[in-house]
Phi, psi and omega in degrees: 000131178255129180267121178283135181222134176290140177299153174056052183298323180292317178296316177302318180297318179293318178300318179293316180304321182260018177053041179262126175274171174298326176300314180297312182295320178298315179298319179300317181276350182074034182237172177277156177298321179298318179295319178296321176301316178295320178295316182291341174270001181064032176264338176227134183286146171286142176277157181302320180295323178293319177298314181295317178300318181295312180298314179300320179299310183286330173296325176295340176268012179071027174268077187297333184286346187290129173222164176300318180302311184292322183278324191246347185230326187299327181298332180294318179290332177296320179297315180298316180301317182290324179294317181292315182290338180280345183285000000 
């Protein structure tokens, strides 16, 4: 059994916690809402500068636990772990 998981769950959670829409996040990064939508669906990769800007923003909000690894990469290994354990 494969468990479906939306990409970037930690990032989605932070955006929700701070009441940020994709429009807000897009404006912050200087990108279009459509491009952010594609990135959040994992159809287009986030650039390193976008990752760093995002981490710096949330660290400025006192989210000390935030790292590039946790926001942009750790969720991928979680999917693999769940797929393997479900077999």
